[in-house]
N, C-alpha and C positions, 0 to 999 in steps of 0.2 A: 562616559565621559567624551567619547567622540562627538556624540550628537550636541551634547551640550557646549563643548567647545565651539561647535560650527555657531550655534546660535549666539554665544558671548561674541566670536567674531563678527557676527551680523550685527549685533547690538551696537559694538563699538564702531563698526562702519556708519551706522545710523547716525551715532554719536556726532561724526564729523559733520553731517548734514543736518544736526539738530537746529542751528540757528535758522536756518533756511525753513525749516519745517514749522519752527517755533513762530518765526513772522508770519508765515502763511496762515497759522491758524490761531493768530493773536485775539481775534474778535470772540473766539470760543474758549480762551483759556481761561480758566478759575483760579490760576494763582496758587495760593498755599493752602494751609489746610484750614478746616472749620470746627468750631466747638460751638454747640447749642446745649444752652441748661435751661431745663423748665424750673423756674423759680417761685411759681403760684400755681395751683392745680387743686382741684378737689379730690383727686386720688393719691393716694399715698404710693410712694417710692422710697424715698429717702427717712429712715424711720426717726433722723433727728428735726425733721422740719416739721411744721403746722401745715394742715390742709385748710382751704377755704374756696368758697364757691367763686370760681373766674379762673382766669389763666394768663400767664406772663412768660416769656422766656427771653434769654439773653443769646444773642446771637453775636459770635467773634468769627471776625473773617480778615484777613489780609490788613491787622492793625486797625480795623474798625470794630466798635463795640455797640450793638443795636440793641436795645430793649423794645419787644414788641409786646403790647398791651401791658397794663399794670394789676391786673387782679383786682379785687374791689376792697382791699383793705390795706391803707398804705403802712402801718405799723407791722403787720404780717408779712407784707413784700418785703420791707427793709429789714426784718429779723430774718428771713429766708437768706436773703441775699449776703447777709453779714457770716451766715453758717456756711455758706457756700462759698465765702471767700470771694464774692463778686464787689470789685469796688466800683461803688456808684460813682465816684468822682470820674472814671474813667469812661463811662457811658457817654457816647457823643451825640445818639440819635435817639429818638423814640418814635416807634410807628404805632399808632391806635388802629384797632380795626373796625370798631364800631362803637356808637354812644352809650351802650347799655353799662350799667355802673359796674357790672362784674368784671370789667375790661379796662375802665377808664378810671375808677375812684381811687385807686393806689398812686395814682400820679403826683399830686400833692406831695407825697413822701419823698419821691424821687427829687421833685424840683425844688424842695426847700433844702437838700443837700448838694444837689448840682443843677443849677437854673441854666449852665452854659451850653444849651444843646439844642439842636433842630429836634422839633415836635411835627410830624407828617401827620394830618388830620384829613379824615373826607371833607371836603369842601360844604356838604351840607351839614356838618357840625353846626351847632348853635353858636352865634355870633357872641353870645355871654359865655359860653365855654373856652372859646379862642382868644377871649380877651383874659380871662384868668390865668390862661397860660401866659399870655404877654407878660404879665402883671409879676411874675415872676423875673422877667428879663430873658425869658426863652424867646426863641425864633419860631413861628406858627408857620409850617408849610401847608398850604392846602392842597390836595390832592383831587381830580377829577378822573382824568385818564392814566393809563398804565403810565407810571414816571420812574427812571431809574434813581435810584438813592445814592449808589454808590457803585464803582465797579463790580458787576456781577451779582448786584443786590438791586431788584427793584419791586415796585408794589403793582398788583393788578388795577389799581385805581379802582373808584366808587363801582360797584357792581352788586346787583340785585336781580332776582328772577323770582318765578313760581309763586307759591304762596306766601312768601317771607318778601315779597317785592318792596313792602315798606322799610324794612329792614336794609339800609344800604351800607356795605361792609367792603373791606378792603383786605387783601391775604398779601403776604410777603412771599416773594419768589427769591431764591438764593441758589447761583450756578456754582455746583463744586465738581471736583474731579470725579466724581461717580456719576455725575447728571444733577437734576434739577431738585431742590427741596422746597416744597409749598408748606408753608405755615399758615395755619388757619385760625382765626379766633374762635369763632361758632358756626361758621360755614352756612348762615343764614340762607344764601342763595343757593344751597346745595352742594355739598363736596364734589358731586361728580360734576356739576356745571363749573365749578372754580376749576378744576383739571382742565376739562376742555378749553375753559378761557387761556387757561397758563399754556397748552399746546399751541394756541393760536399766538401766543405772546413770544414764545421761547422754543427753537427749534432744538430742541434736547430730551433725551430720556427723563421722565420722571421718577427720580430715583426714591424718594421718600415723600409723603404727605402726613403730616403730623399737625396735633392740633386738637379743637373742639369740632367733632363732625355733625354736632345738632341731630343725633339721631335717638335720643333718649326716649322718645314717643312711638318709635318705628315699630313694628311688627316684627317678627323673624323672617317672614317672607321679604319683606321691606328692607331688613340690614341687606339680606342674601343679594337682593337686586342690586344694591348700592356696591357690594363688594365684588359682584360681576361684571359691573359697568366700571370701576375702578381697573381691573384687571384687563378687561378689554382696551382700554386707554394706554396701557402697559405701565401703570403703577408698580413699580418693583417692591417697595416696602410701605407699611402703613402703621401708624402710631395714633390711633385714637385715644383722646382722653377728655377733658373738662365734660362738656354737656352731651358725649357720644352715647353714655349709658353703659350698664353692665352688661346688658344683652349684647349690645353691638361689640363692645370688647372683647366678650367671648367668642362670638361668630367670627371676627377679625383674626381672633389668635387661632382658631381652629383652621380657617381657610389659608390664611396666610403662611402658617407653619413658623419656619424659620426666618422668615422676612417680614413676621409680626413683631413691632417694637413696642415694647410696655412702656407706655408714658405716662409720669405722674410726678408730684414735684420732687425736684431733687435730680430728676433724670438727666444723663449728660451723654450727648451722642458726639461723638469726635471722628471726623474724616480726614486722615493727613494728607500732606503733599502727594502728588501723583505717585512719586516713586521712592519715598521715603519708607520702605518696607519694613526696615529693623528698627525705625523710630529712633535714628540717632541725628535727627535735625538736618541732614544733608542728603541729597541725591546722589550716590555714588557707585564705584563698581560693585560694591557689596551688593547693592541692592540690583544690580545688572544681572549678577550671579544668580539671585534668588529667582528674578524672572526667567532667567533661561533654565535654571533647574526644573521649574514648574511648567516650563512651555510643553504644549500638546497635551496637558493633564486636564482634567475635569474632577467636579464633586465626585468624593469616593476614592479618588486615584491616589496612589501612595505618595505621589509628588505633588497633589493639589495644594494651591494657597491661595485663598479667598483675597488676600490683598491684593495678589499681582493680577486679578481679574478685572483691569481696568475699565472695560466696557460691559462688564456684569451681563455675559451671554453664556457663563457656566464653561467657558473653555479658553485656555491661556493660548493667544496666536499671535502672530507676528503685529497685530494692531496694539497689543499690549505692550509689546516691546519697542513699538515706535513710540507710545507714549513715555514710556520710561527713558527713552533717550532725549526725547524733546525736554524733560525736567533735568537731566543730568548735570550735576555740579552747582544745583540752585539750592 
């Protein structure tokens, strides 16, 4: 208890200076929690939902709801969203990764219900497609280079490499308290190259890459090569779905172990506010007590608490406590 009390005292001391720390790090702060819901995919997860070839997910962050891609069937998309209690009228933004039908054909079902939104599309999209969106009364925002969409949310911009150079695609980058989440539609340019591009754009750890990895035709050796490359790039967690293929999903599950994210339609990923460890909606002394109790622990240790490991280094240290102090009272 003496050691714990010592670090509670230190945490409280850090709280006194937390305003200064917060201001100093405001450009890297990710604010509140994140909720990511896969609403369309060809892989099962939630048995209540129907699958379909394609991909779509909802990203909710800091009061903003973003729909990334729309799957290939508007009726199926709307049906799944209703079963998941996703309110289409609350969506403010749609981001489309690339022009293929399994990612854009569900859009009319969304715009018929809620046309009052911004739709981010690669500038290379056909003029006729953009005109169809505008006919609903929606605003088309054309993307060429990396673009900030909202605070802590950006797109890679148009991107293409390698054998799929003709398929121009954008991916979504979301900053969270755990690090960066990269969401890919099909990853036609190559999921490894997308992560490399993300690291050029954002100076932060890649906490999770999720979505279609376009590995369905890869050999076993080819998939292992991709896994090794992502590990070398510091990707903490991986959630391949859609066009990744069963072989790739199996290899990623074996290779990433506990850091593999099983992704399919209905999968929900939540990252809470930095220090709300007990999920009571506020960062307070109870959370600091949890942090202090876990101090100097690591996976397998009796006091280990994964939620307290803010910097994902498998050890609870002073940096984690400092991050907790910054969020105190929010």
